[in-house]
C-alpha positions as CSV (number, residue, x, y, z in Angstrom):
1,X,110.2,129.0,120.7
2,X,108.0,126.4,122.4
3,X,104.9,128.6,122.1
4,X,103.7,126.9,125.2
5,X,101.6,129.9,126.3
6,X,100.0,130.2,122.8
7,X,98.8,126.6,122.9
8,X,97.6,126.9,126.5
9,X,95.6,130.0,125.6
10,X,94.3,128.2,122.5
11,X,92.9,125.3,124.3
12,X,91.3,127.6,126.9
13,X,89.6,129.6,124.2
14,X,89.9,127.8,120.9
15,X,90.2,129.8,117.7
16,X,92.1,127.3,115.6
17,X,91.9,123.8,117.2
18,X,88.7,121.8,117.4
19,X,87.7,119.8,120.5
20,X,86.2,117.1,118.3
21,X,87.0,113.5,119.3
22,X,86.7,112.3,115.7
23,X,90.1,111.1,114.4
24,X,91.3,112.5,111.1
25,X,90.4,110.4,108.1
26,X,94.1,110.5,107.2
27,X,94.9,108.6,110.3
28,X,92.3,105.9,109.5
29,X,93.8,105.5,106.0
30,X,97.3,105.2,107.6
31,X,96.1,102.3,109.7
32,X,94.5,100.6,106.7
33,X,97.9,101.0,104.9
34,X,99.7,99.4,107.8
35,X,97.3,96.4,108.0
36,X,97.6,95.8,104.3
37,X,101.3,96.4,103.6
38,X,102.9,95.8,107.0
39,X,100.6,93.5,109.1
40,X,101.5,94.3,112.7
41,X,99.8,92.5,115.6
42,X,97.9,95.5,116.9
43,X,97.9,94.4,120.6
44,X,101.8,94.5,120.5
45,X,102.1,97.9,118.9
46,X,103.7,100.7,120.9
47,X,102.3,104.0,119.6
48,X,103.5,107.6,120.4
49,X,101.2,110.5,119.6
50,X,103.2,113.8,119.4
51,X,101.2,116.9,120.3
52,X,98.3,114.6,121.4
53,X,95.9,117.5,122.2
54,X,92.7,116.2,123.8
55,X,93.6,112.6,122.7
56,X,91.5,111.7,119.7
57,X,94.2,109.9,117.8
58,X,95.7,108.3,120.9
59,X,92.3,107.0,121.8
60,X,91.7,105.8,118.2
61,X,94.8,103.5,118.4
62,X,94.1,102.5,122.0
63,X,90.6,101.4,121.0
64,X,92.2,99.2,118.3
65,X,94.2,97.5,121.0
66,X,97.6,99.3,120.8
67,X,99.6,100.5,123.7
68,X,99.6,104.3,123.4
69,X,101.5,107.3,124.9
70,X,100.7,110.9,124.2
71,X,102.9,114.0,124.7
72,X,101.2,117.4,124.9
73,X,102.4,120.8,125.9
74,X,99.1,122.3,127.1
75,X,98.0,121.5,130.6
76,X,94.4,122.4,129.6
77,X,94.4,119.9,126.7
78,X,95.9,117.2,129.0
79,X,93.1,117.8,131.6
80,X,90.5,117.3,129.0
81,X,92.2,114.2,127.7
82,X,92.4,112.7,131.1
83,X,88.7,113.2,131.7
84,X,87.9,111.5,128.4
85,X,90.3,108.7,129.2
86,X,88.6,108.0,132.5
87,X,85.2,108.0,130.8
88,X,86.4,105.7,128.0
89,X,88.4,103.5,130.4
90,X,91.3,103.3,128.1
91,X,94.9,102.7,129.3
92,X,96.5,105.7,127.5
93,X,99.5,107.4,129.1
94,X,99.6,111.2,128.7
95,X,102.7,113.2,129.5
96,X,103.2,116.9,129.5
97,X,106.2,117.8,127.3
98,X,107.6,119.8,124.4
99,X,108.0,117.7,121.2
100,X,110.9,119.9,120.2
101,X,113.0,118.7,123.2
102,X,114.5,115.4,124.3
103,X,111.9,112.6,124.7
104,X,111.8,110.6,128.0
105,X,112.0,107.2,126.2
106,X,114.6,104.7,125.4
107,X,116.0,103.9,122.0
108,X,113.7,101.9,119.7
109,X,110.8,102.1,122.1
110,X,107.9,102.6,119.6
111,X,106.6,101.0,116.4
112,X,104.6,104.0,115.3
113,X,104.9,107.8,115.9
114,X,102.1,110.1,114.9
115,X,102.7,113.8,114.1
116,X,99.3,115.2,113.1
117,X,99.7,118.9,112.5
118,X,101.9,119.1,115.7
119,X,105.4,120.0,114.4
120,X,104.2,122.9,112.3
121,X,104.8,125.3,115.2
122,X,108.3,124.2,116.0
123,X,111.3,126.5,115.3
124,X,114.2,125.1,113.4
125,X,116.1,124.0,116.5
126,X,113.1,122.3,117.9
127,X,112.3,120.6,114.5
128,X,115.9,119.3,114.2
129,X,115.6,117.8,117.7
130,X,112.1,116.4,116.9
131,X,113.5,114.6,113.9
132,X,116.5,113.2,115.7
133,X,114.4,112.1,118.7
134,X,111.7,110.5,116.5
135,X,114.3,108.5,114.6
136,X,116.0,107.5,117.9
137,X,112.8,106.2,119.6
138,X,111.4,104.4,116.6
139,X,112.1,100.7,116.2
140,X,113.9,99.6,112.9
141,X,111.3,99.7,110.1
142,X,108.9,101.6,112.4
143,X,106.7,104.3,110.9
144,X,106.4,108.0,111.5
145,X,103.1,109.3,110.0
146,X,103.2,113.1,109.4
147,X,100.4,115.5,108.4
148,X,102.0,118.9,108.0
149,X,101.2,122.2,106.3
150,X,102.0,122.3,102.6
151,X,103.3,125.4,100.8
152,X,102.9,124.2,97.2
153,X,99.8,125.6,95.6
154,X,98.3,127.0,98.8
155,X,97.1,130.5,98.2
156,X,96.4,131.1,101.9
157,X,99.9,130.0,102.9
158,X,101.5,132.4,100.4
159,X,99.3,135.2,101.6
160,X,100.3,134.6,105.2
161,X,103.9,134.4,104.3
162,X,103.7,137.7,102.5
163,X,101.6,139.6,105.1
164,X,102.9,138.1,108.4
165,X,106.4,136.7,107.7
166,X,108.2,135.0,110.5
167,X,111.9,135.1,111.4
168,X,112.7,131.7,109.9
169,X,112.3,130.2,106.4
170,X,108.7,129.7,105.2
171,X,107.2,130.8,108.5
172,X,104.4,133.2,109.3
173,X,102.8,134.4,112.5
174,X,99.1,134.3,113.3
175,X,99.1,137.4,115.5
176,X,95.6,136.8,116.9
177,X,96.9,133.8,118.8
178,X,100.6,134.6,118.8
179,X,101.4,131.3,117.0
180,X,104.2,130.9,114.4
181,X,103.8,128.1,111.8
182,X,106.1,126.6,109.1
183,X,104.9,125.5,105.7
184,X,106.8,123.0,103.5
185,X,107.6,122.6,99.8
186,X,107.9,119.0,98.6
187,X,111.6,119.6,98.1
188,X,112.1,120.8,101.6
189,X,110.1,118.0,103.2
190,X,112.0,115.3,101.2
191,X,115.3,116.8,102.1
192,X,114.6,117.2,105.8
193,X,112.8,113.9,106.5
194,X,114.9,111.9,104.0
195,X,117.9,112.3,106.3
196,X,116.3,109.9,108.8
197,X,113.6,108.0,107.0
198,X,112.6,106.3,103.7
199,X,109.5,108.2,102.6
200,X,107.1,105.4,101.6
201,X,104.3,107.8,100.7
202,X,104.1,111.6,100.2
203,X,100.9,113.1,98.8
204,X,99.2,116.4,98.9
205,X,95.6,116.9,99.9
206,X,93.4,119.8,100.6
207,X,90.8,120.5,103.3
208,X,89.2,123.4,105.1
209,X,90.6,124.9,108.3
210,X,88.3,126.8,110.6
211,X,89.8,129.9,112.2
212,X,87.7,132.4,114.1
213,X,84.6,130.8,112.6
214,X,85.8,131.3,109.1
215,X,86.8,128.5,106.7
216,X,90.1,128.6,104.8
217,X,91.2,126.1,102.2
218,X,94.6,124.7,103.1
219,X,97.0,122.2,101.6
220,X,98.7,119.5,103.6
221,X,101.4,116.8,103.1
222,X,100.5,113.3,104.2
223,X,103.7,111.3,104.6
224,X,104.5,107.7,105.7
225,X,108.1,107.7,106.8
226,X,109.8,104.4,107.6
227,X,112.9,104.2,109.7
228,X,115.7,102.5,108.0
229,X,117.3,99.4,109.6
């Protein structure tokens, strides 16, 4: 279930994604955390942005001085990102690919991997591969930052699970865009990600998601996951 067509259609006529180039505040906070707790020389950092969309988080780290690669499934999103890259004159490498399949990188190739609301739409097989591959390509003590949909205390998530249930655990389908998403309880997140990483931080926050010009309050997990040596 790559849902490639769903994302391609979404970037052509957005109902869920925004084309803003402003990075999420959660990503800015993650960088502050790294600078304070794990002072990496930024110019030596190798960063991978999973589901990079039109590039806002890839560009954020590139502007800091990091070496950045983005993987994105939508050709339309990649074309937009390439135009912005040219205008910004930033050396970001964008690749078309499915983050639920094998990654075209060697072992321990990256210091940081970003997953900002990208793995929500993977099926269980794709998610298992994403976790294995992320752990494989991260350097020892490297970080995976995850922002993912939270089930706990989210009324809209529970309503969607009840009205539009998917075929797999804690999934629902947004029929207007033919997209299936997964939400996570704390227990499920810790169990799944804890197989590969030490979870340094896991907190829940809330913000509003715009869909079809309507605002919905949603809960998210923000996690800093560090690869074990």
